[in-house]
C-alpha positions as CSV (number, residue, x, y, z in Angstrom):
1,Q,0.0,0.0,0.0
2,V,1.3,3.4,-1.0
3,Q,0.5,6.7,0.7
4,L,1.4,10.3,-0.2
5,V,1.1,12.7,2.7
6,E,1.3,16.5,2.1
7,S,2.0,19.2,4.7
8,G,2.7,22.9,4.8
9,G,-0.4,24.5,3.6
10,G,-2.0,27.4,5.4
11,V,-3.0,31.0,5.2
12,V,-0.5,33.7,4.2
13,Q,-0.7,37.3,3.1
14,A,0.0,38.3,-0.5
15,G,3.8,38.5,-1.0
16,G,4.5,35.9,1.6
17,S,6.0,32.4,1.4
18,L,5.0,28.8,2.1
19,R,6.8,25.5,1.7
20,L,4.9,22.4,0.9
21,S,6.2,18.9,1.6
22,C,5.0,15.5,0.3
23,A,6.4,12.2,1.5
24,A,5.8,8.9,-0.2
25,S,5.6,5.9,2.1
26,G,4.7,2.2,1.7
27,T,6.1,-0.5,-0.5
28,F,7.5,0.5,-3.9
29,I,10.4,-0.4,-6.0
30,H,11.1,3.0,-7.7
31,V,9.9,6.6,-7.5
32,G,9.7,8.3,-10.8
33,A,8.6,11.8,-11.5
34,M,7.0,13.8,-8.6
35,G,4.9,16.9,-8.9
36,W,2.5,19.4,-7.5
37,Y,-0.9,20.2,-9.0
38,R,-3.5,22.7,-7.8
39,Q,-7.2,23.1,-8.0
40,A,-9.0,26.3,-7.3
41,P,-12.8,26.4,-6.6
42,G,-14.7,25.9,-9.8
43,E,-11.5,25.3,-11.8
44,Q,-9.9,22.2,-13.2
45,R,-6.8,20.7,-11.6
46,E,-3.7,22.1,-13.2
47,L,0.0,21.3,-13.1
48,V,2.1,23.7,-11.0
49,A,5.5,22.0,-11.2
50,R,7.1,18.6,-11.6
51,I,10.5,17.1,-11.2
52,T,12.0,13.9,-12.6
53,S,14.0,11.4,-10.5
54,G,17.1,12.9,-12.1
55,G,16.2,16.4,-10.9
56,S,14.9,18.0,-14.1
57,A,12.1,20.4,-13.4
58,D,9.4,22.3,-15.3
59,Y,6.9,24.8,-14.2
60,A,3.6,26.4,-15.1
61,D,4.2,29.8,-16.6
62,S,2.1,31.4,-13.9
63,V,4.6,30.3,-11.2
64,K,7.9,30.6,-13.0
65,G,10.4,32.6,-11.0
66,R,8.3,32.4,-7.8
67,F,8.0,28.7,-7.0
68,T,10.8,26.1,-6.8
69,I,10.3,22.4,-6.8
70,S,12.9,20.0,-5.3
71,R,13.1,16.5,-4.0
72,D,15.0,14.2,-1.6
73,N,15.4,10.8,-3.3
74,V,16.5,9.2,0.0
75,E,13.5,10.4,1.9
76,N,11.2,10.0,-1.1
77,T,9.9,13.5,-0.5
78,V,9.1,16.4,-2.9
79,Y,9.0,20.0,-1.8
80,L,7.5,23.2,-3.3
81,Q,8.9,26.5,-2.1
82,M,6.4,29.2,-2.9
83,N,7.5,32.8,-2.7
84,S,5.8,36.1,-3.7
85,L,2.4,34.4,-3.3
86,K,-0.6,36.0,-4.9
87,P,-4.3,35.7,-4.1
88,E,-4.7,33.8,-7.4
89,D,-2.4,31.1,-6.0
90,T,-5.2,30.2,-3.6
91,A,-6.1,26.5,-4.2
92,V,-5.9,23.0,-2.9
93,Y,-2.4,21.7,-3.7
94,Y,-2.1,18.0,-4.6
95,C,1.1,16.0,-4.7
96,K,1.5,13.3,-7.4
97,A,4.1,10.6,-7.7
98,V,4.8,8.0,-10.3
99,L,5.7,4.8,-8.5
100,V,6.6,1.3,-9.4
101,T,5.2,-1.2,-6.9
102,P,5.8,-4.9,-6.5
103,T,2.4,-5.7,-7.9
104,G,3.8,-6.1,-11.5
105,L,1.4,-3.4,-12.8
106,G,4.3,-1.1,-13.9
107,A,4.5,2.6,-13.2
108,M,1.4,4.2,-11.8
109,G,0.4,7.7,-10.6
110,Y,-0.6,8.2,-7.0
111,W,-2.2,11.3,-5.5
112,G,-2.1,12.8,-2.1
113,E,-5.3,14.1,-0.4
114,G,-4.3,17.7,-0.9
115,T,-3.4,20.7,1.3
116,L,-5.2,24.0,1.2
117,V,-3.2,27.2,0.5
118,T,-5.0,30.5,1.0
119,V,-3.4,33.8,0.0
120,S,-5.1,36.9,1.4
121,S,-4.9,40.2,-0.3
């Protein structure tokens, strides 16, 4: 069984910073790409940033220069440092990881339950 647990959400004023963490636990053979998505009320879930197991990262245009994604391959944890936050960054942030488990089903995507980030103006 695999679990992704996010932490670090909260309420912050515009211009402030938050750091999200997501740790993968359970039984798996390999951790592939990890990423952060967000979903604002009434909107579709969108990619914020993702990072490969080798450390290559890409970002949504709306967060470039403000957010930084990183990962710890020993702790199977992905981070999202969010600076210069804007009210439009308000959303539930979800962690996603591509994992290979011993089930023989190959690489599959797993989601965390989400953490709420609220940016006040």
